[in-house]
C-alpha positions in Angstrom: 35.3 -69.1 -170.2 35.2 -68.4 -166.7 32.1 -66.7 -165.7 32.3 -64.9 -162.4 29.7 -66.1 -160.1 27.4 -63.3 -159.0 27.1 -63.2 -155.3 24.3 -61.3 -153.7 25.3 -58.3 -151.7 24.1 -58.5 -148.2 21.4 -56.0 -147.4 22.2 -53.4 -144.9 20.5 -53.9 -141.5 18.7 -50.8 -140.2 17.5 -50.5 -136.7 13.9 -49.5 -137.3 11.4 -48.8 -134.6 8.1 -50.5 -134.8 5.5 -48.6 -136.7 3.3 -48.3 -133.7 6.1 -46.8 -131.7 6.9 -44.2 -134.3 3.4 -42.6 -134.2 2.6 -43.3 -130.5 5.4 -41.1 -129.1 4.3 -37.8 -130.6 0.7 -38.7 -129.9 1.4 -39.1 -126.2 3.3 -35.8 -126.1 0.4 -34.0 -127.8 -2.0 -35.4 -125.2 0.2 -34.3 -122.3 0.4 -30.8 -123.8 -3.4 -30.6 -124.0 -3.8 -31.8 -120.4 -1.1 -29.3 -119.2 -2.8 -26.5 -121.0 -6.2 -27.3 -119.6 -4.8 -27.6 -116.1 -3.0 -24.3 -116.4 -6.3 -22.7 -117.4 -8.2 -24.1 -114.5 -5.8 -23.3 -111.7 -6.1 -19.5 -111.9 -9.8 -19.8 -111.7 -9.7 -21.8 -108.5 -7.1 -19.5 -107.0 -9.0 -16.3 -107.9 -12.2 -17.7 -106.5 -10.5 -18.6 -103.2 -8.7 -15.2 -103.1 -11.9 -13.3 -103.9 -13.7 -14.5 -100.7 -10.7 -13.8 -98.4 -11.3 -10.0 -98.1 -15.0 -10.6 -97.3 -14.0 -13.2 -94.7 -11.4 -10.8 -93.2 -14.0 -8.0 -93.0 -16.7 -10.1 -91.3 -14.2 -11.7 -88.9 -12.9 -8.3 -87.9 -16.4 -7.1 -87.1 -16.9 -10.3 -85.1 -13.7 -9.7 -83.2 -14.7 -6.1 -82.3 -18.2 -7.2 -81.2 -17.2 -10.1 -79.0 -14.2 -8.2 -77.7 -16.6 -5.5 -76.4 -18.9 -8.1 -74.8 -15.8 -9.9 -73.3 -14.6 -6.7 -71.8 -17.9 -6.0 -70.1 -18.0 -9.6 -68.8 -14.5 -9.5 -67.4 -15.1 -6.2 -65.6 -18.5 -7.3 -64.2 -20.6 -4.9 -66.3 -22.5 -7.2 -68.6 -25.8 -5.8 -67.2 -24.8 -2.4 -68.6 -24.4 -3.5 -72.2 -25.7 -1.1 -74.8 -28.6 -2.6 -76.7 -30.4 -1.0 -79.7 -33.8 -2.6 -78.8 -33.7 -3.1 -75.0 -30.8 -3.2 -72.6 -32.7 -5.5 -70.4 -33.2 -8.1 -73.1 -29.5 -8.2 -74.0 -28.2 -8.2 -70.4 -30.6 -11.1 -69.6 -28.8 -13.3 -72.1 -25.3 -12.0 -71.6 -25.5 -12.4 -67.8 -27.0 -15.8 -68.0 -25.0 -19.0 -67.3 -25.3 -19.8 -71.0 -22.8 -17.0 -71.7 -20.1 -18.9 -69.8 -18.1 -22.0 -70.4 -17.6 -24.1 -67.3 -19.6 -21.4 -65.5 -16.3 -19.3 -65.5 -14.9 -18.5 -68.9 -16.9 -15.9 -70.9 -18.0 -17.4 -74.2 -17.5 -14.0 -75.8 -13.8 -14.1 -74.8 -13.4 -17.4 -76.6 -15.3 -16.1 -79.6 -13.2 -13.0 -79.8 -10.1 -15.2 -80.0 -11.5 -17.4 -82.8 -12.7 -14.3 -84.8 -9.3 -12.8 -84.5 -7.6 -15.9 -85.8 -9.9 -16.1 -88.7 -9.4 -12.4 -89.5 -5.6 -12.8 -89.5 -5.7 -15.9 -91.7 -8.1 -14.4 -94.2 -6.0 -11.1 -94.3 -2.9 -13.1 -95.0 -4.7 -14.9 -97.9 -6.1 -11.7 -99.4 -2.6 -10.1 -99.4 -0.9 -13.0 -101.1 0.0 -12.3 -104.7 -1.0 -14.4 -107.7 2.3 -16.4 -107.6 1.6 -17.6 -104.1 -2.1 -18.2 -104.7 -1.6 -22.0 -105.0 0.7 -22.2 -102.0 -0.4 -24.3 -99.1 -1.0 -21.4 -96.7 -3.7 -23.1 -94.7 -6.6 -21.3 -96.3 -8.0 -23.6 -99.0 -6.3 -26.9 -98.3 -8.1 -29.7 -96.6 -6.0 -29.3 -93.5 -6.2 -25.5 -93.4 -7.1 -24.0 -90.0 -9.4 -21.4 -91.6 -11.8 -24.0 -92.8 -12.0 -25.6 -89.4 -12.2 -22.4 -87.5 -15.0 -21.1 -89.6 -16.8 -24.4 -89.0 -16.3 -23.9 -85.3 -18.0 -20.5 -85.5 -20.9 -21.9 -87.5 -21.5 -24.8 -85.1 -21.3 -22.6 -82.1 -23.7 -20.1 -83.6 -26.1 -22.8 -84.5 -26.2 -24.0 -80.9 -26.7 -20.5 -79.6 -29.4 -19.8 -82.2 -31.4 -22.8 -80.8 -30.9 -21.5 -77.2 -32.2 -18.0 -78.2 -35.2 -19.5 -79.9 -36.1 -21.9 -77.0 -34.8 -20.3 -73.8 -34.8 -16.6 -74.6 -37.6 -16.2 -77.1 -39.1 -13.2 -75.3 -35.7 -11.4 -74.8 -34.2 -10.7 -78.2 -30.4 -10.1 -78.0 -29.2 -8.0 -80.9 -25.5 -8.7 -80.1 -26.2 -12.4 -80.2 -28.0 -12.3 -83.5 -25.3 -10.2 -85.0 -22.7 -12.6 -84.0 -24.7 -15.5 -85.4 -25.1 -13.7 -88.7 -21.4 -12.9 -88.9 -20.5 -16.5 -88.2 -22.7 -17.9 -90.9 -21.4 -15.3 -93.4 -17.8 -16.3 -92.6 -18.6 -20.0 -93.0 -20.5 -19.6 -96.2 -17.7 -17.4 -97.7 -14.9 -19.8 -96.8 -16.9 -22.8 -98.1 -17.7 -21.0 -101.3 -14.0 -20.3 -101.9 -13.1 -24.0 -101.8 -12.6 -26.0 -105.0 -15.6 -28.4 -105.6 -13.5 -31.5 -105.0 -12.2 -30.2 -101.7 -15.7 -29.4 -100.6 -16.8 -33.0 -101.1 -13.7 -34.3 -99.3 -14.3 -31.9 -96.3 -17.9 -32.8 -95.7 -17.2 -35.7 -93.4 -14.5 -34.1 -91.2 -16.3 -30.9 -91.0 -19.5 -32.7 -89.9 -17.4 -34.3 -87.2 -16.2 -30.9 -86.0 -19.8 -29.6 -86.0 -21.1 -32.5 -83.9 -18.2 -32.4 -81.5 -18.6 -28.6 -80.9 -22.3 -28.9 -80.2 -21.7 -31.8 -77.8 -19.0 -29.9 -76.0 -21.1 -26.8 -75.6 -23.9 -28.9 -74.3 -21.7 -30.1 -71.4 -19.7 -27.0 -70.7 -22.3 -24.2 -70.7 -23.7 -23.4 -67.3 -27.0 -24.2 -65.8 -29.9 -21.9 -66.6 -30.8 -21.7 -62.9 -28.1 -19.1 -62.4 -29.3 -17.0 -65.3 -30.1 -13.9 -63.4 -27.6 -14.2 -60.5 -24.2 -13.6 -62.0 -23.6 -9.9 -62.2 -26.7 -8.9 -60.2 -26.1 -8.3 -56.4 -29.7 -8.3 -55.3 -33.2 -9.5 -56.3 -36.4 -8.6 -54.6 -38.8 -11.5 -53.9 -41.4 -11.9 -56.6 -43.6 -15.0 -56.5 -44.1 -16.1 -60.1 -47.8 -16.5 -61.1 -48.7 -20.0 -62.2 -51.1 -19.8 -65.1 -51.8 -23.5 -65.8 -55.0 -25.2 -64.5 -54.4 -28.3 -62.3 -55.8 -31.6 -63.5 -57.7 -34.0 -61.2 -54.6 -36.2 -61.2 -52.4 -33.3 -60.2 -54.8 -32.4 -57.3 -54.7 -36.0 -56.1 -50.9 -35.9 -56.3 -50.7 -32.8 -54.2 -52.7 -34.5 -51.5 -50.4 -37.6 -51.6 -47.3 -35.4 -51.4 -48.6 -33.7 -48.3 -49.6 -37.0 -46.7 -46.2 -38.5 -47.4 -44.4 -35.5 -45.9 -42.7 -34.8 -49.3 -40.9 -31.5 -49.9 -40.0 -29.5 -53.0 -37.2 -27.0 -52.4 -37.0 -24.2 -54.8 -36.2 -20.5 -55.4 -38.4 -17.8 -56.9 -35.9 -17.0 -59.6 -35.3 -20.6 -60.7 -36.8 -21.3 -64.1 -37.0 -25.0 -63.6 -38.9 -24.5 -60.3 -41.4 -22.4 -62.2 -41.7 -25.1 -64.9 -42.4 -27.7 -62.1 -45.1 -25.5 -60.7 -46.6 -25.1 -64.1 -46.7 -28.9 -64.5 -48.7 -29.3 -61.3 -50.9 -26.3 -61.9 -52.0 -23.3 -59.8 -54.7 -25.1 -57.8 -52.4 -28.0 -56.8 -49.6 -25.5 -55.7 -52.1 -23.5 -53.6 -53.7 -26.6 -52.0 -50.5 -28.3 -51.2 -48.0 -27.4 -48.5 -45.0 -29.3 -49.9 -43.3 -26.4 -51.5 -40.4 -24.7 -49.6 -39.1 -21.4 -50.8 -35.4 -21.0 -50.0 -35.3 -17.3 -50.5 -38.6 -15.9 -49.1 -37.0 -12.5 -48.4 -35.4 -12.1 -51.8 -31.9 -13.0 -53.0 -28.8 -11.0 -52.2 -25.2 -11.9 -52.8 -23.6 -13.4 -49.7 -27.0 -14.0 -48.1 -27.8 -17.6 -46.9 -30.8 -19.6 -47.8 -33.7 -20.1 -45.4 -32.9 -22.3 -42.4 -35.1 -25.2 -43.7 -33.0 -25.3 -46.9 -29.7 -25.5 -44.9 -30.6 -28.6 -42.9 -29.8 -32.1 -44.1 -32.4 -33.4 -46.5 -32.4 -37.0 -45.3 -30.8 -39.4 -42.8 -27.7 -39.7 -44.9 -26.9 -36.0 -44.4 -27.5 -35.0 -48.0 -27.3 -31.3 -48.5 -29.3 -29.1 -51.0 -27.3 -28.6 -54.1 -29.7 -27.2 -56.7 -33.2 -26.3 -57.5 -35.7 -27.8 -57.7 -35.0 -30.7 -55.3 -37.6 -33.2 -54.2 -37.4 -35.2 -51.0 -39.9 -38.0 -51.0 -39.7 -40.7 -48.3 -36.1 -40.0 -47.6 -35.1 -40.1 -51.3 -33.6 -37.0 -52.8 -34.6 -36.3 -56.4 -33.2 -33.3 -58.3 -34.9 -31.5 -61.2 -38.4 -30.9 -62.4 -40.5 -34.1 -62.8 -43.7 -35.1 -64.5 -46.8 -36.1 -62.6 -46.2 -39.7 -63.5 -42.7 -39.6 -62.2 -43.7 -38.1 -58.9 -46.4 -40.7 -58.5 -43.7 -43.4 -59.1 -41.5 -41.9 -56.4 -44.4 -41.9 -54.0 -45.2 -45.5 -54.7 -41.5 -46.5 -54.1 -41.2 -44.3 -50.9 -41.1 -46.0 -47.6 -44.0 -45.0 -45.2 -43.2 -42.0 -43.1 -44.1 -41.6 -39.5 
């Protein structure tokens, strides 16, 4: 009997994915969904925080624009000495007519400040008017390269420099306009920085520090000399000999005798702050005993009036002319600026004998 041989039916081949792959795909999708959801929740918070500071920045910048615009108008028309000041008009005008109020001794600092305040106000207003859909757009407000961040830093750095000047050079002449501008600048800088996301704050610390340092360095070299502090918008000054209050040391008295013996001269002006500081260094007794000081405006200062004849003559054999105050001439050597007792003694030691 023929028995049919059973043959095994081939098993169908199914294309199966590895077990790990079957479960890993939905897991990854779930993780992505969670991350997307968390991100979508965070973004509105950042945008709303940035947008919430923009109206305040716009308000402060507008106030700064109006304030500096008023001061710039007075400066450009030559009426800075007539500025309205709540405390004392004299104190405000002393600062605003000084050389520290001008860049390169020509451009009113208030004019530049007005332009910066105006730019900040426009940028902040644009940001505050943006709707929620455009809140994350790169409008230059909260991004690392945004001009608003750098302009506000420019205001803060400039105000910091001016605050130091007010505290050191004009401590007895408070300027309400100046202090108001400083407060507005710091308010703008703090508001803009507060509106930045934490990560961008950290990333901006280094570049903003560079902007701060560069601004201070630039102001240090472009603001005018304090010796012209009272002679910009004033046409006439009556002569008033400043009273030296310091007491001369024995060393200063001996120096005064050496200066007279060497034929040294100190050329100065009664309104020059550095000249007065030099006199304070030597003391009242030394200045009274010595004959080395030459006043270049003995009859007062008036616009267009020349200095005294002795101050117009060449200072040495090289024909060097007087360019600033105070200026020392010791043994034919011309030395500008106020000097210490030790420095003057050194110049005397180096000077060639005079006939």
